[in-house]
C-alpha positions as CSV (number, residue, x, y, z in Angstrom):
1,M,14.1,-15.0,14.9
2,R,14.7,-13.7,11.3
3,Q,17.2,-16.2,11.2
4,L,15.2,-19.4,12.4
5,L,12.1,-17.9,10.3
6,V,14.9,-18.4,6.7
7,F,16.0,-22.1,8.0
8,I,12.6,-22.9,8.6
9,L,11.4,-21.9,4.8
10,L,14.7,-23.1,3.4
11,L,14.4,-26.5,5.1
12,P,12.7,-28.5,2.1
13,F,15.3,-27.8,-0.5
14,Y,18.5,-28.6,2.3
15,A,16.3,-32.1,2.4
16,Y,15.9,-32.8,-1.0
17,S,20.0,-31.8,-1.8
18,I,20.9,-34.2,0.8
19,G,21.1,-38.0,0.4
20,F,22.0,-39.6,-3.4
21,D,25.1,-38.5,-5.5
22,L,22.4,-37.4,-8.5
23,N,25.3,-38.4,-10.7
24,D,26.2,-41.9,-9.6
25,R,25.9,-44.1,-12.6
26,K,25.1,-47.1,-11.0
27,K,22.3,-45.6,-9.1
28,I,21.1,-44.2,-11.9
29,E,21.1,-46.9,-14.1
30,V,19.1,-49.7,-11.4
31,L,16.4,-46.7,-11.7
32,N,16.4,-46.9,-16.0
33,H,16.4,-51.1,-15.3
34,L,12.9,-50.0,-13.5
35,D,11.8,-47.2,-15.4
36,I,11.9,-44.8,-13.2
37,P,13.3,-41.2,-13.9
38,P,17.1,-40.2,-12.2
39,S,14.6,-37.2,-10.1
40,Y,13.4,-39.7,-8.1
41,L,16.5,-40.3,-6.4
42,K,15.9,-36.6,-4.5
43,D,12.4,-37.9,-3.0
44,P,13.0,-37.7,0.3
45,Y,10.8,-40.7,1.6
46,L,13.0,-42.8,-0.6
47,H,16.1,-41.7,1.5
48,D,14.3,-42.3,4.4
49,M,13.5,-46.0,3.3
50,Y,17.4,-46.2,2.1
51,A,18.6,-45.4,5.5
52,E,16.0,-47.6,7.5
53,K,17.4,-50.7,4.9
54,K,21.0,-50.1,5.6
55,R,20.4,-50.3,9.0
56,E,18.4,-53.6,8.7
57,C,20.8,-55.2,6.5
58,T,23.3,-54.4,8.9
59,L,22.2,-56.1,11.8
60,N,20.4,-58.9,9.8
61,G,21.4,-59.1,6.1
62,F,19.2,-59.2,2.9
63,A,17.8,-62.6,4.2
64,D,16.1,-64.2,7.1
65,S,19.2,-66.5,7.3
66,S,22.5,-67.4,5.8
67,E,21.7,-70.9,4.8
68,N,18.4,-69.2,2.8
69,A,20.6,-67.0,1.3
70,D,23.3,-68.9,-0.5
71,V,20.7,-71.1,-2.1
72,F,17.9,-69.1,-3.2
73,I,19.5,-65.9,-3.9
74,P,21.5,-67.6,-6.5
75,M,18.0,-69.7,-7.8
76,L,16.3,-66.5,-7.9
77,S,18.8,-64.4,-9.7
78,S,19.0,-67.8,-12.0
79,L,15.7,-67.9,-13.2
80,I,15.4,-64.4,-13.0
81,A,18.3,-63.8,-15.7
82,Q,16.9,-66.5,-17.8
83,S,13.6,-63.9,-18.3
84,D,13.0,-60.7,-19.4
85,L,12.7,-59.0,-15.9
86,P,15.4,-56.6,-14.5
87,S,17.8,-58.3,-12.3
88,E,16.6,-56.3,-9.2
89,F,13.0,-58.0,-9.6
90,I,15.3,-60.2,-7.1
91,F,14.5,-57.8,-4.3
92,V,10.6,-58.7,-4.7
93,A,11.2,-62.0,-3.3
94,L,13.5,-60.2,-0.6
95,V,10.5,-57.6,0.5
96,E,7.6,-59.9,-0.2
97,S,9.1,-63.2,2.1
98,Q,12.5,-62.2,3.2
99,L,13.3,-65.6,2.1
100,R,11.8,-67.6,5.0
101,V,10.6,-70.6,2.9
102,E,7.4,-71.4,5.4
103,S,6.7,-67.3,5.6
104,S,2.7,-66.8,5.2
105,S,0.8,-63.5,6.0
106,S,-2.1,-62.8,8.0
107,R,-4.1,-62.6,5.0
108,G,-2.6,-66.1,4.0
109,A,-0.1,-65.6,1.3
110,A,2.4,-67.7,1.2
111,G,5.8,-68.8,0.1
112,L,8.9,-66.8,-1.0
113,W,6.5,-64.5,-3.5
114,Q,3.9,-64.5,-1.1
115,F,0.5,-65.4,-3.6
116,M,-2.5,-65.5,-2.6
117,E,-4.3,-69.0,-3.1
118,R,-6.5,-67.8,-5.6
119,T,-4.0,-65.8,-7.3
120,G,-1.5,-68.7,-7.3
121,K,-4.1,-70.9,-9.0
122,L,-4.4,-68.3,-11.5
123,H,-1.2,-69.0,-12.1
124,G,-1.3,-72.6,-13.0
125,L,0.4,-73.3,-9.3
126,Q,-1.2,-76.7,-7.4
127,I,-2.7,-76.2,-4.2
128,N,-4.2,-79.5,-2.8
129,Q,-4.0,-81.6,0.5
130,Y,-0.6,-82.9,-0.9
131,V,1.0,-80.0,-2.0
132,D,1.1,-75.8,-2.1
133,E,2.7,-74.8,-5.3
134,R,3.2,-71.6,-3.7
135,R,6.2,-72.7,-1.9
136,D,7.3,-74.3,-4.8
137,H,10.5,-72.2,-5.3
138,V,10.9,-72.8,-8.6
139,K,7.4,-72.7,-9.9
140,S,6.4,-70.0,-7.5
141,T,9.5,-67.9,-9.0
142,R,8.6,-68.8,-12.5
143,A,5.2,-68.1,-12.0
144,A,5.7,-64.9,-10.5
145,I,8.4,-63.9,-13.7
146,A,5.0,-64.6,-15.7
147,Y,2.3,-62.5,-13.6
148,L,4.8,-59.6,-13.6
149,S,5.9,-59.6,-17.1
150,T,2.0,-59.5,-17.8
151,L,1.7,-56.3,-15.5
152,K,4.5,-54.6,-17.2
153,K,2.8,-55.4,-21.0
154,K,-0.3,-53.6,-19.4
155,F,1.1,-50.8,-17.6
156,G,4.0,-50.3,-20.0
157,K,6.4,-49.8,-16.7
158,W,8.4,-51.9,-14.7
159,Y,7.8,-49.8,-11.4
160,L,4.0,-49.7,-12.2
161,A,4.1,-53.3,-12.2
162,L,5.7,-53.8,-9.0
163,I,3.1,-51.3,-7.5
164,A,0.2,-53.5,-8.9
165,Y,1.7,-56.7,-7.7
166,N,1.3,-55.4,-4.2
167,C,-2.2,-53.9,-4.6
168,G,-3.2,-55.0,-7.6
169,D,-3.9,-54.1,-11.2
170,G,-7.4,-52.6,-10.7
171,R,-6.4,-50.7,-7.8
172,L,-3.2,-49.5,-9.9
173,A,-5.6,-48.2,-12.5
174,K,-7.7,-46.5,-10.7
175,A,-5.3,-44.2,-8.7
176,I,-3.8,-43.3,-12.7
177,R,-6.9,-42.5,-13.7
178,K,-7.6,-40.3,-10.8
179,A,-4.1,-38.7,-11.4
180,G,-4.2,-38.3,-14.9
181,T,-0.6,-39.6,-14.9
182,D,1.3,-42.3,-14.2
183,D,4.1,-40.3,-12.5
184,I,5.8,-42.3,-9.6
185,H,6.8,-38.9,-8.0
186,I,2.0,-37.8,-8.1
187,L,1.4,-42.0,-7.6
188,T,3.4,-41.9,-4.4
189,D,3.3,-39.1,-3.0
190,P,1.5,-39.7,0.3
191,K,0.0,-36.0,0.8
192,R,-2.6,-37.2,-2.7
193,G,-3.0,-40.7,-1.3
194,L,-3.8,-42.5,-4.7
195,L,-2.3,-45.3,-3.3
196,P,-2.1,-47.2,0.0
197,N,0.3,-46.5,2.1
198,E,1.9,-50.2,2.2
199,S,2.3,-49.8,-1.3
200,R,4.2,-46.7,-1.8
201,N,6.4,-47.6,0.8
202,Y,6.6,-51.4,-1.1
203,I,8.1,-49.5,-4.2
204,R,10.2,-47.6,-2.2
205,K,11.8,-51.1,-0.2
206,I,12.7,-53.0,-3.5
207,V,13.9,-49.7,-4.9
208,A,16.4,-48.7,-1.8
209,L,17.1,-52.5,-1.8
210,S,18.1,-52.3,-5.4
211,L,20.0,-49.4,-4.6
212,L,22.0,-50.2,-1.6
213,A,23.2,-53.0,-3.7
214,T,25.4,-51.4,-5.6
215,D,27.2,-50.2,-3.0
216,E,30.3,-52.7,-3.0
217,L,32.2,-51.6,0.0
218,F,29.0,-52.0,2.4
219,L,27.8,-55.8,0.5
220,S,31.3,-56.7,1.2
221,Q,31.0,-55.8,4.9
222,I,27.6,-57.3,5.5
223,Q,29.2,-60.6,3.5
224,Y,26.0,-60.6,0.3
225,D,28.8,-59.2,-2.5
226,L,29.7,-62.9,-3.5
227,L,25.9,-63.3,-3.9
228,L,24.3,-59.8,-5.3
229,N,27.1,-58.6,-7.1
230,T,28.1,-61.5,-9.6
231,S,25.8,-63.9,-11.5
232,Q,25.1,-66.8,-10.1
233,E,24.4,-70.3,-11.5
234,N,21.5,-72.0,-9.8
235,P,22.4,-74.6,-6.6
236,L,19.3,-76.6,-7.0
237,I,18.3,-79.1,-10.1
238,T,15.1,-80.9,-10.5
239,I,14.7,-84.5,-10.1
240,Y,11.6,-86.5,-10.9
241,L,9.8,-88.8,-8.4
242,P,6.7,-91.5,-8.9
243,E,3.7,-91.6,-6.5
244,G,4.1,-92.3,-3.1
245,E,7.9,-91.6,-2.7
246,D,8.8,-90.2,0.3
247,I,11.6,-87.3,1.2
248,D,12.6,-89.3,4.1
249,R,14.2,-91.5,1.8
250,I,15.5,-89.6,-0.7
251,A,16.9,-87.8,2.1
252,A,18.9,-91.0,3.4
253,V,19.7,-92.1,-0.3
254,L,21.3,-88.4,-0.9
255,E,23.4,-88.5,3.3
256,M,22.0,-84.8,3.6
257,P,20.0,-83.7,6.9
258,K,16.3,-84.6,5.8
259,K,15.5,-80.8,7.3
260,N,17.6,-79.6,4.8
261,L,16.0,-81.5,1.6
262,V,12.5,-80.0,3.5
263,R,13.3,-76.6,3.1
264,L,14.1,-77.2,-0.2
265,N,10.4,-78.4,-1.2
266,T,8.2,-77.4,1.1
267,H,5.3,-77.6,-1.1
268,L,5.5,-80.9,-0.2
269,K,2.8,-80.8,2.7
270,K,2.8,-84.5,3.6
271,G,6.8,-85.4,2.6
272,I,5.4,-87.4,0.1
273,I,4.8,-87.3,-3.7
274,P,1.1,-86.6,-4.2
275,P,-1.2,-89.7,-5.3
276,N,-1.6,-90.7,-9.3
277,E,1.6,-88.3,-9.5
278,Q,4.2,-91.0,-12.2
279,A,6.6,-88.1,-12.3
280,Y,6.5,-85.3,-9.7
281,P,9.5,-82.5,-9.0
282,V,11.5,-82.2,-6.6
283,Y,14.7,-80.3,-5.9
284,I,17.7,-81.2,-4.3
285,P,21.2,-79.6,-4.5
286,K,22.9,-80.0,-7.3
287,D,26.4,-81.2,-6.0
288,K,24.2,-84.2,-4.8
289,L,22.6,-85.1,-8.4
290,D,25.5,-88.0,-8.8
291,D,24.9,-89.5,-5.7
292,F,21.2,-89.9,-6.6
293,R,21.8,-91.5,-10.2
294,H,24.1,-93.8,-9.1
295,K,22.4,-94.8,-5.6
296,F,18.4,-94.3,-6.0
297,R,16.4,-97.3,-7.4
298,T,12.4,-96.6,-7.2
299,K,11.3,-98.3,-3.9
300,K,9.0,-101.3,-3.4
301,L,6.0,-100.1,-2.4
302,S,5.2,-102.6,0.0
303,G,4.3,-101.1,3.4
304,Y,3.5,-97.6,1.6
305,F,0.3,-96.0,1.1
306,V,-1.3,-93.4,-1.5
307,M,-4.4,-91.9,0.0
308,H,-7.6,-91.2,-2.8
309,R,-10.2,-89.0,-2.8
310,A,-13.3,-91.4,-3.1
311,K,-16.1,-89.4,-5.3
312,S,-19.6,-90.3,-4.5
313,G,-20.5,-93.2,-6.2
314,E,-17.2,-94.7,-5.9
315,T,-16.9,-98.2,-4.2
316,L,-14.3,-101.1,-2.5
317,E,-14.2,-103.2,-5.9
318,Q,-13.4,-100.2,-8.0
319,L,-10.9,-99.1,-5.6
320,S,-9.6,-102.4,-5.3
321,R,-9.5,-103.3,-9.5
322,R,-7.4,-99.4,-9.8
323,Y,-5.0,-100.2,-7.1
324,N,-4.4,-103.9,-7.6
325,V,-4.8,-104.4,-4.1
326,P,-7.6,-106.6,-2.5
327,K,-10.6,-105.4,-1.4
328,A,-10.1,-107.1,2.2
329,S,-7.1,-104.9,2.5
330,I,-8.7,-101.8,2.1
331,M,-11.5,-102.7,4.3
332,M,-9.4,-103.6,6.8
333,E,-7.2,-100.4,7.0
334,N,-9.8,-97.7,6.8
335,M,-12.1,-99.7,9.2
336,I,-15.0,-99.6,6.4
337,G,-17.6,-102.6,6.4
338,E,-19.4,-103.9,3.4
339,K,-22.3,-101.3,3.6
340,E,-20.1,-98.0,3.7
341,G,-18.6,-99.4,1.1
342,K,-20.8,-99.3,-1.4
343,N,-20.9,-95.6,-1.8
344,L,-17.4,-93.8,-0.8
345,N,-17.1,-90.2,-0.5
346,R,-14.0,-89.5,1.7
347,R,-10.2,-89.9,1.7
348,I,-9.3,-93.8,1.5
349,K,-5.8,-95.0,2.5
350,I,-4.6,-97.6,0.0
351,P,-2.4,-99.9,1.1
352,I,0.1,-100.4,-1.4
353,N,1.3,-104.0,-2.1
354,K,3.0,-103.5,-5.5
355,P,4.0,-101.0,-8.0
356,F,0.7,-100.4,-10.2
357,L,1.2,-97.2,-12.1
358,K,3.4,-98.3,-15.1
359,K,3.4,-101.4,-17.5
360,S,6.4,-103.6,-17.2
361,G,8.8,-102.6,-19.2
362,L,7.2,-99.8,-20.9
363,H,6.6,-96.0,-19.9
364,T,3.4,-94.3,-21.4
365,V,4.1,-90.4,-22.4
366,K,1.9,-87.8,-20.6
367,S,1.7,-84.2,-21.8
368,G,4.8,-82.3,-20.9
369,E,6.8,-85.3,-20.6
370,T,10.2,-84.6,-22.0
371,L,13.0,-87.7,-22.5
372,V,15.0,-86.0,-19.8
373,S,12.1,-86.1,-17.3
374,V,11.6,-89.7,-18.5
375,A,15.2,-90.5,-17.9
376,Q,15.2,-88.9,-14.5
377,L,12.2,-91.0,-13.0
378,Y,13.7,-94.1,-14.4
379,N,17.2,-93.1,-13.1
380,I,18.4,-94.3,-16.8
381,S,20.5,-92.0,-19.4
382,L,19.2,-90.9,-22.7
383,D,22.0,-92.8,-24.3
384,Q,19.7,-95.6,-22.6
385,I,16.4,-94.7,-23.5
386,K,17.4,-93.9,-27.1
387,L,19.1,-98.0,-27.4
388,K,16.5,-99.5,-26.4
389,N,14.2,-96.6,-28.7
390,P,16.0,-96.6,-32.2
391,F,12.6,-94.8,-33.6
392,L,12.4,-92.5,-30.7
393,T,11.7,-88.6,-32.4
394,N,13.3,-85.9,-29.3
395,T,10.3,-84.1,-29.5
396,L,7.5,-87.1,-27.3
397,K,3.8,-87.4,-28.4
398,E,1.1,-87.8,-25.5
399,G,0.5,-91.5,-25.5
400,E,3.1,-92.5,-26.9
401,E,5.0,-95.6,-25.3
402,I,8.6,-95.6,-24.5
403,N,10.6,-98.9,-23.6
404,I,12.2,-98.8,-20.2
405,D,13.0,-102.0,-19.6
406,D,16.2,-103.3,-18.2
């Protein structure tokens, strides 16, 4: 009986003495990157989470599928490497979505980084009937990097930025005030209940996966050693396409399965470049760039259409002049009578007969455009542009006209 009592009393000390090697340099370095003290390796709940994640990764790997891992882990690693975020922040996306491209939560969060609509818009992501840029893998990653960097500046430590990303900066600030400290041991202690259980598990999941990625033998066993243990080059490249262009045609030009191209561009809700976008980003495999340059030509818009959201008071005559399309064609396409056409307030399908967005032979520079984006838009080289525009500087000004005529 006495021996049993002694064992029960000493059990907590045994729990803290097992698990991680407290002298493991790689694991301590991971914690340092996240501003977490080495003593956190003693956290028993972290031990449990590490064991759970190791079992899951043994069965399923780190990502939803090997195809997604092969593309998105290098893409994420490359963009994170260009920022001030520690490399371990790739596991934020893995915890959030497991790299499921169509991932949505019951609360309405979407994309690899699971942005809520309001938060996404606050960080510059468009969300409308044509696009949901929370599902733009590149733009959402840049938005997440900017958001996490802002949270780091506010709270001073990376692990606090991660917690705030999950539960909100207001909720975290309240927990820190109540605790009188930002010590991770205290904030994540379930007995104190300072943070939601989801947030306590969230930070431990990210830490556990980051620690797991230091185990080179384990990574090789689950065939992730080449993805997570070396610096990667982004396998995607951005091309810019004009309004009305569609994914089906680009997939045919590149001779790749449509589903593979859609997987890279899940932000395009209707599979087309949205209206009123002279140059909108689409992502293709980098090894397909030469095919795109040699084979792509801006399509003749006959037989295509754009969707126009008419404002109250807008008329068929105005749309006819704007798009250079006969009024009768618009009426027939939308089954609109003369009376209804006097005051439109609905989505109107515009049948396009010829390109109307570009002046013949000239391109008018929009805010944010570069020589590279203009060259990609018209599928010509920088040398060709400079040859036709000898007085053009590298810094483009909004409203400036560029000669692009062949």
